N, C-alpha and C positions, 0 to 999 in steps of 0.2 A: 291241523292246518288252519281251520277256521279261527281258532283261538289266536294263532300267530297273526292272521290277517286283521283281526279286531284290534290287537295291540299295535300293529303297524299303522292302522288307520288312525287310532288315537294319537300315536306319536307324531305322525305326519301332520295332523291338524294342529297339534301343539307347536310343532316346529315352524309351521307356516305363520302361526300367530306371533311367535317370538321373533321371527325374521321380519315380519311386518312392523312390529314394535320397534325393532332396531332401525328399520328404514325410516319410520316416523321420527325417531329421536335424531337420526342423522340429518333429516330434512330440517328439523328445528335448529340444529346446530348450524346448518348452512344459512338459514335465515338470520341467526344471531351474528354470524360472521359478516353478513351483508350490513346489518345494523351497525356493527362496530366500525366498518369501513366508511359509513355514510353519516355518522352522527358526530355531535360535538364531543369534546374531550371528556367532560363530566359524565355524560351518558355512556360513552365508549368504555370507560373504566368499569362501570356497573355491568355493562353488557359482556365484558370480558369475564367478570365473575360468574355471570349467568352461563357463559360458554363453558367454564370449568364444570359447573353443575350438570349441564346437559351432556358433556363429555363423559362424566361418570355414568350417566344413564345409558349412553351408547355402549360403554365398556361392559356394564352389567348385562345388557340385552345381548351383546355378542357372546359373553360367557354362557348364558342360558341357551342361546341358539346353537352354539358349538356343541354343548352337551347333548342336546336333542338330536343334532345331526349325527353324532357318533352312535347314538342308540339306533337310529334309523339304518345306518351303515351296517351295524351288527345284525339287525333284524333281516335286512336284505341278504346278507351273506348266509344267514341260517336258512332262508327260504330258497336260495338258489339251487341246492342239490335236489330238492323235492319237486321242482317245477319241471314241466315238459321242456324239451330242448328249445323249441321256438321261443318260449317265454324266458328261458335262461339267458339267451342272447340279449334280450331287451333288459333283463334285470342287471346283467353285467354292464351294459352300456349306461344305464341310469346310475349304477353304483360308481362307475368310473367318473361320470360327470359330477356327481355329488362330491366325491373325494377331491377332485380337482378344484371345484368351486369353493369347497370348504377350506382347502389349503391356501388358495389365493386370497380368500376373505380373511383368514387368520393372519396371513402375512401383511395384507393391506391394513388390517385393523391394528396390528402391533406397531407397524411403522407409523401409521396415522396417529395412534394414541401418544406415542413418545414425541413425535414431531409437533403435534398440535399442542401438547402441554407446553413445550418450549416456545412455540409461536404465541400462544395466549399469554404466557408470562412476559414475553418481549413486548407484545402489544400493550399489556397493562403497564409495564415499565415506561415505555415510550409515551403513553398517554399521560402518565403522572409527570414525566419530564416536561411535556408540553405545558402542563398546568403551571409548573414552577417557572418556566422561562417565557411567560406570556409576552408577546410583543417583540421579542428578539428574533433572531434568524432561526426559523423553525422549518425551513424548506427541507433540509436533510432528514430531519426526524419524520416529517410527513411523507416523504418519498420512501423512507425505510418502512414506515407503517403500511403504506400501499403495497410494497413488495411482499411483506410478511402476510398481509391479508390475502393477497393473490395466491401465495403458496398454500395457505391454509384452505382456501376454497378449492384448490386443485386436489388436495388430499381428501377432502370431503366428497368431491365428485367421483374420485376413484373408488372410495369406500361405497358410495351409493350404487355405483355400477356393479360391484361384486355382490352386494346385498340383493340387488334386483335379479342378478343371474342365479343366485342361490334360491331365491323364491320361485323362479320359473322352474328350476329343476325339481324342487319340492312339489310343485303343482303337477309336474309330469309324473312323479312318483305316486302322487295321490290318484291320478288317472289310471296308472298301472295297477295300483292296489284295488281300485274299483273293478277293473276288468278281472282281476284274480278272484274277487268276491263273487262275481257273476259266474265264473267257471266253477267255483267251489259249490255254488248253490244247486 
């Protein structure tokens, strides 16, 4: 059991780090979207390209975090039967919370990734169009850009919410694991 606890501890620490990295990348993406919305056309095109790059980082971090979460779920399921009844209930609760948060995060991330790619492409296209039709009637394009930027920010906010929830659950699992270590000692 001590060996399983050591492995769980290592995996939980790794998962917390990966989720924190994903959160940092998503925050960077949020800042990039704010820049795109508030800058001139030339800089907004470059910022949209940076947004694509940051989005790839978010996607990679999500895949790594998802893999770590699956490992933790398996480890908790293996520990469940050997725990005392009082701890089994808490283990089941944490396991359920992690599964729910993981599925919600995966869903939010997949919707977010596809939609944000479309939105960044649209922003880039609209910004390039604004460069070509300088001085002409650009109100419609600018209002469209504002709406797209608002949708993208809402998607990032939803993703950040689920990343934060996952991190909180992982921290609770870390506390649970520390209690198990004390009982095993």
